[in-house]
N, C-alpha and C positions, 0 to 999 in steps of 0.2 A: 117881668114879674119878679118881685122880691121873694127870695127863698130862704128857708131856715137851713143852714148848713152846720153839721156837726162833724168835726174832724177828730178821729181817734188816733192818737199818736202812741204807738207801742214801744217807742225807743226807750231803753232803760237809761239813756244819757240825754239830759236836757241839752239841746243844741247838737245832738248827734245828727248823722246824715239824714235819716228819715224824718227826724223832727224838723230839721232845716227845710226840707221840702214841704212839710206841713205848713210851715210859716209862709213859704212862698205861695202856696195854694190859698192860704188864708188872706194874704195880702191882695191877691188878684180878686178873690170873691168879695172881699170887703170894699175894694175900690169899685166893683161893679154894683154895689149897693145892697148886697145880701147881708142878712144877720148871720154871723159866723161865731162859733164857739169851738175852741180846741180843748179836748180833754186829754191831758197827759197821764196815761195810765199808770205810770210809775208813782204818781202822787196819790193813787187810789188804792183802797183796800178791797181787792176782789179775790174772794176765795175760790178754790176749785169746786166744780160741780161734784156732788157726792153721788149722783145717780139715784137719789132716793125716790124720784118719781112723783112726789107730792105736787109739783108744779103742773103736771099733766092734767090735773083736775081743778086746782085752785088758781092757776096762772100767776102764782106768786111763789117766790123762792123762800124756803124756810130759813136760809142764812141771812143774817143781818150784817150787811156790809154796803159798800158804795155802789154795787151793781144795780140796786133798785132805782137810785137816782139817775144813773146812766141810761137805763132802759126807758125811763120817762122821757128823757131828752131824745133818744133815738126814735121813739114813737111820734114825737112832735116834729122831727126833722123831715125836710123834703129831700135833702141830699146828705148822704153819709160817706165820709172819706175814711178809709181804713189804711193805716200806714204801719209798716213793720220793717225792721231790718231782717235780713235773711241769715238764718243760722243753719248750716248744714242743709241748704237747699229747701228750706221751709220757713214759714213765719215763726216768730219767736213765741215763747211761752206766755208772755203777757197778752198778746193778741189772741192766741188760741184759747186761753182761759176765758177771756171776754166772750169769744164766739160761743163757747160751751155754755156760758151762763145766760145767753139770749133765749134759751129754751122756754122759760115761762111766758114770753110774749111773742115768740117767733110767728105765731099765726096772725098776730095783729100788725106785724112789721111788714106792711104791704105797700105797693106803689111807691117805692123809694128809688131814688137815683143813687148809684154807687160809683165811686172812684177808688182806685187802689194805687198805693204808693209802696214800692219796695226799694231797698238799697242793699247793695252787696259789693264785696270786693271782686266777685266774678264779673266777667265782661260778656259772656255768652248769653244772649237773651233766651235762647232755647232752654238753658238750664234754669232760668228764672221762672219759667212757666209752671214749674212744680209749686212754687210759692203762690202764684196767682190762682192755681187750681184750688188751693185751700180756701181762698176767698170765694171762689165760684161754687165750692161745695155748700157754703152757707146760702148763697143766692138760689141754689137749686131747691132749697127748703122753704123759700119765701114765696109769697104770692105777688106776682107781677113786678119783680125787681127789674131795674134797667141798669146794665153796666155801661157807664158813660165814658170811662177812660182809665188807662193804666199808665203810670209813670215808672219807668225802669231806671232807677238811680244806680247804675252799674259802675264798676271800676273805682269804688270809694271804700277803702278799708279803714283808714284813720279818721278820727273825728274831724269833721269840717272839709274833708276832701271833695265833697259833693259840690262845694261852692265853685262857680265858674263853669260847671258842666251844662250840657244841653238839657238835662233833667230840671235844672233850676228854672230855665225859661218855660219848659213844658208845664211845670207845676204852676207857675204864675199864670200862664195862658189858660190852662184848664180851669183854674179858679176864676179868672176873669170871664170865662165863657160859660159858667154854670148857668 
């Protein structure tokens, strides 16, 4: 069955390690015949949530930025891939800002499949669980989400160091098996 896949790349560096893994996932999913779109968050204007609460009743954010367009794509998606570099054992600000801004539509973001991609210089997978828990916190607020896979791109500090690692193959294979 053909699926609509949206990949959220929170890397601040185009072709940074987490962005490279997004491309590998996209390559696999595209080859498998799925419709795939990667959204590079650094190219988007996404403001911080102000906590005004208007969206609790209107289901629309009062801020006028790129988040409205992204939410529409997430609602149409069957599969959502969330990728972030790890900074001080958590996801980066770009991804956290996006997650916070899902509030207007989080009750409609149901029955989705999720994959998580993280990259870090750290090599201890146990330490990386803190970052994955940030993603799982979002899933705890959604209706009927399914976590399908996690890619741990560890041991990659400098841009491009992820190339040639087992995470590259894992990203491709997970994309292929969406």
